[in-house]
C-alpha positions in Angstrom: 0.3 0.1 0.5 1.7 3.5 -1.2 1.5 6.6 1.1 0.7 10.1 -0.6 0.6 13.2 0.6 -2.1 14.1 -1.1 -0.7 16.6 -3.0 0.1 16.2 -6.8 2.5 17.9 -8.2 1.6 21.1 -9.9 2.5 21.3 -14.0 5.7 23.8 -14.3 4.8 27.2 -16.3 7.3 28.7 -18.7 8.0 31.6 -19.7 7.8 33.2 -23.4 10.5 35.0 -23.8 10.3 39.0 -24.0 11.6 38.4 -27.9 8.6 35.9 -28.4 6.0 38.0 -26.8 6.8 41.1 -28.6 5.8 39.5 -32.0 2.5 38.2 -31.0 -0.3 40.7 -32.1 -3.6 41.8 -31.2 -6.1 43.4 -33.2 -9.4 44.3 -32.7 -11.6 43.9 -36.0 -14.5 46.0 -34.6 -14.2 48.7 -32.0 -17.0 49.0 -29.4 -18.5 52.7 -29.5 -20.9 51.6 -26.9 -22.2 49.0 -24.4 -24.6 48.8 -22.0 -23.9 48.4 -18.1 -23.5 45.5 -17.0 -24.2 43.4 -20.1 -21.3 41.6 -22.0 -21.1 40.8 -25.4 -18.8 39.5 -27.6 -15.6 41.2 -29.5 -14.3 39.9 -32.7 -10.4 39.9 -31.7 -7.8 38.9 -34.3 -4.6 37.7 -33.0 -1.4 37.0 -35.0 2.1 35.0 -33.8 4.9 36.2 -35.7 7.2 34.9 -33.1 9.5 31.9 -33.2 7.4 29.5 -31.5 3.6 28.2 -31.0 1.6 30.1 -28.4 -1.0 28.1 -26.2 -3.7 28.9 -23.6 -2.4 24.8 -22.6 0.3 24.1 -20.2 3.5 24.8 -19.9 2.4 28.1 -21.3 -1.2 29.0 -20.0 -1.5 32.1 -22.9 -4.7 34.0 -23.1 -6.4 37.0 -24.1 -7.9 39.7 -20.9 -8.9 42.7 -20.8 -8.6 46.3 -18.5 -11.5 49.6 -18.7 -9.8 52.0 -16.9 -11.3 55.4 -16.0 -11.4 58.3 -17.6 -9.1 59.6 -14.4 -6.7 56.9 -15.5 -7.1 54.5 -12.9 -8.6 51.3 -13.1 -12.6 50.0 -13.3 -11.3 46.6 -13.6 -7.5 45.7 -14.0 -8.1 42.0 -15.0 -10.9 40.9 -16.5 -12.2 37.6 -17.7 -10.1 35.2 -19.7 -10.5 34.1 -22.7 -8.4 30.8 -24.1 -7.1 30.5 -27.2 -8.9 27.7 -29.7 -6.2 26.0 -30.4 -2.1 26.3 -30.2 -1.1 28.9 -32.5 1.8 28.2 -35.0 4.7 30.6 -35.7 3.2 32.3 -38.5 0.0 31.6 -38.2 -3.3 34.2 -37.1 -7.0 33.6 -35.6 -10.0 35.0 -35.2 -11.1 34.8 -31.6 -15.0 35.5 -30.2 -13.8 37.7 -26.7 -16.6 37.8 -24.0 -16.2 41.4 -22.6 -18.3 42.6 -19.8 -18.3 46.1 -19.4 -18.2 47.9 -15.7 -21.5 48.6 -13.9 -21.6 52.1 -14.2 -22.1 54.4 -17.0 -19.3 56.6 -18.4 -16.7 57.3 -20.5 -13.9 54.3 -20.8 -11.1 52.8 -22.4 -11.1 49.2 -23.1 -7.6 47.8 -23.0 -7.6 44.0 -24.8 -4.3 42.7 -24.0 -2.3 39.3 -23.5 -1.0 37.7 -20.3 0.8 34.8 -19.3 -1.4 33.0 -16.3 0.8 33.0 -13.3 3.7 34.8 -15.2 2.7 38.4 -16.5 1.0 40.5 -18.9 2.2 40.6 -22.3 2.0 44.5 -22.1 5.2 44.5 -19.1 7.8 46.7 -20.2 6.2 47.5 -23.7 2.9 49.0 -23.2 2.2 49.0 -26.8 1.2 45.3 -26.5 -2.5 46.6 -25.3 -5.2 47.3 -27.9 -6.8 50.3 -26.7 -10.7 51.9 -27.7 -12.7 54.7 -26.0 -16.5 53.0 -25.1 -19.4 54.8 -24.0 -20.8 52.5 -21.2 -24.8 53.8 -21.0 -26.8 52.9 -18.1 -28.8 49.6 -17.5 -31.7 49.6 -19.1 -34.9 50.8 -17.4 -37.4 48.2 -16.0 -34.5 45.4 -16.5 -33.1 43.5 -13.9 -29.5 41.9 -13.7 -28.7 38.9 -12.5 -26.6 38.2 -9.6 -23.7 36.0 -10.2 -23.5 35.6 -6.0 -26.0 36.8 -3.6 -24.1 38.7 -0.7 -24.0 37.1 2.9 -26.4 38.6 5.2 -28.9 37.2 8.4 -31.4 35.5 7.4 -33.8 38.2 9.4 -32.4 41.0 7.5 -34.2 42.2 3.9 -31.7 44.0 1.3 -32.7 46.6 -1.1 -31.0 46.9 -4.3 -30.9 50.3 -5.7 -28.4 50.3 -8.2 -26.5 47.8 -9.8 -23.5 49.4 -7.2 -25.9 50.0 -4.3 -28.0 48.6 -1.9 -29.1 49.2 1.7 -29.5 46.6 4.4 -32.1 46.9 7.4 -32.7 44.5 10.6 
């Protein structure tokens, strides 16, 4: 009978060299002029690999598309948005189109959407090279009147309290 520690060895990530990172390019095929607050949609992104090696969302590389939402004052509303996996390994010289799900901020306003690549557990490709981000201004419109937004996870409160939702970002609790 074998005795084990109960933990499996974790796969090792292999960082892509900076020279190869700089040779992977993103193009937003149809930039978004506006979106509705809290309502996600698919963004058409083209990825081209001019590097010397294949890139993949599988181990050992774990490369994904992701995004940031930047407020008008330059601060981040969302620093690391939802990840989108590459559909398959992208060979050197290859390109592919990817539908990337993007969820806008909950509040209406003017934002900049920044789409980039990250190597999970290593770093964003933009680190040391901000030109690696694709940026586009987006107007986020208010949530439509009369429409309720589904909550992914309800806040935890004592059972004898009532939660009243005033706006998508504000709520009050009464006992």
